[in-house]
Every structure is written in C-alpha cells, then in structure tokens.
C-alpha positions in Angstrom: 66.1 81.4 146.7 63.4 82.5 149.1 60.5 84.1 147.3 57.5 85.7 149.0 54.3 85.1 147.1 50.9 86.7 147.7 48.4 83.8 147.5 45.5 85.0 145.3 42.8 83.9 142.9 45.1 83.6 139.9 45.7 80.8 137.4 49.5 80.5 137.6 52.5 81.8 139.5 53.8 85.1 138.4 57.2 86.5 139.5 57.5 90.2 139.5 60.6 91.7 137.8 60.5 94.4 140.4 60.8 91.9 143.3 63.6 90.0 141.5 65.6 93.2 141.0 65.1 94.1 144.7 66.9 91.0 145.7 70.1 92.1 143.8 69.4 90.7 140.3 69.4 91.9 136.8 66.6 90.7 134.5 67.4 90.8 130.8 65.2 90.1 127.8 66.7 90.1 124.4 66.2 88.9 120.8 68.2 85.6 121.1 67.5 82.7 123.4 70.7 83.2 125.3 69.9 86.9 125.9 67.0 86.0 128.3 68.1 85.5 131.9 68.2 86.6 135.5 71.7 87.3 136.8 72.8 87.8 140.4 74.9 91.0 140.5 77.1 89.6 143.3 77.7 86.0 142.3 77.2 86.5 138.5 75.1 83.2 138.5 72.5 83.2 135.7 69.1 81.6 135.6 68.1 81.2 131.9 64.5 82.2 130.9 62.6 80.4 128.2 60.2 82.1 125.9 56.8 80.4 126.0 56.0 81.4 122.4 53.2 83.8 123.4 55.3 86.8 124.6 56.1 85.7 128.1 59.2 84.2 129.7 59.3 81.2 132.0 61.7 80.3 134.8 62.1 76.7 135.7 62.9 75.9 139.4 62.8 73.1 141.8 61.0 73.4 145.1 63.0 72.7 148.2 61.6 69.4 149.5 60.9 68.1 146.0 59.0 68.9 142.9 59.6 71.1 139.8 57.6 74.1 138.8 57.6 76.8 136.2 56.9 80.5 136.9 56.1 83.3 134.5 58.5 86.3 134.9 56.2 89.3 134.6 57.5 92.8 134.0 54.1 94.3 134.7 53.4 92.6 138.0 53.9 94.6 141.2 54.0 91.6 143.4 54.8 87.9 143.2 51.4 86.0 143.1 50.5 82.4 143.1 47.3 80.3 143.1 46.1 78.6 146.3 47.1 75.1 145.2 50.7 76.1 144.0 53.5 75.5 146.4 51.0 74.2 149.0 53.6 72.4 151.0 54.8 75.8 152.2 52.4 77.3 154.7 50.1 80.2 153.9 50.1 82.9 156.6 48.2 86.1 157.0 49.5 88.8 154.8 51.4 91.7 156.4 48.7 93.9 154.8 45.7 93.3 152.7 46.5 94.0 149.0 43.9 94.9 146.4 44.8 93.2 143.2 43.0 93.9 139.9 43.1 91.8 136.7 43.6 93.3 133.2 39.9 94.0 132.9 39.8 95.8 136.2 38.1 93.0 138.1 39.0 92.3 141.7 41.4 89.4 142.4 40.8 87.8 145.9 43.9 87.9 148.2 44.2 85.0 150.7 47.5 85.6 152.4 51.2 85.1 151.7 53.6 82.2 151.3 57.3 82.0 151.6 58.4 79.6 148.9 61.9 78.1 148.8 63.3 77.1 145.4 66.6 76.0 143.9 67.4 77.3 140.5 69.5 75.3 138.1 72.5 77.5 137.2 
C-alpha cells in the first residue's frame, strides 16, 4: 500500500478514513472486535483494526524495507499526517500545496512537506 502523508508537527501518524476510502476501500467500525476492519472492495482483502481502549482504532503495518508501525485510523482527519521522525527512511519532499492544519483547540500545526510511505498490511 502506498500512502501519502503530510509531515507535520503531530505526535503520531493518523490515517484519514477519507483517504482510505478514496483508494477503493470500505472502513467499518462495529461493536465486536471482528467488526472493525478496512476491506478492499476489489480484492475483498481485510486489514483488521484494533481498538486502543480509548475510543480510537489502530492499524498495524510493516514498512517496506523493514520495521513495524501502528497508525491511528481517524474518521475526523481530512489528511494523512505523520510526525517528522516517523517513516523517516522515506524521503520528505515539498508539499504540492501548503496546508493549514489546526489542532482540536484551534492552534496551528506546522506543515513541513509530504512523504510517500510504502507499507505491507498483514491480511
């Protein structure tokens, strides 16, 4: 899976449900553990999501080139965002356009560029 992240002054990587759906996937959240997943509409492959116990859902993936990571699947995020030091073995490039991110309190979140991250999901 290739995911474009906006590199920003954030604490952890967030994957936007909007961006997941744009790539031809269904995102489902449900009451039982087996009800929480991302499913590719074409292949029917599923990536299971794990609740973190605080109301969020996590997706575990492996970076191409080595290393495991966890991303929070965020239904409120408009873009995929990641901290500067996450996925750093993939180059950061200038963003196609400057984005103006805000945190929940309305404060400005610095935007540094974008990064194409390649991951493998365990189906």
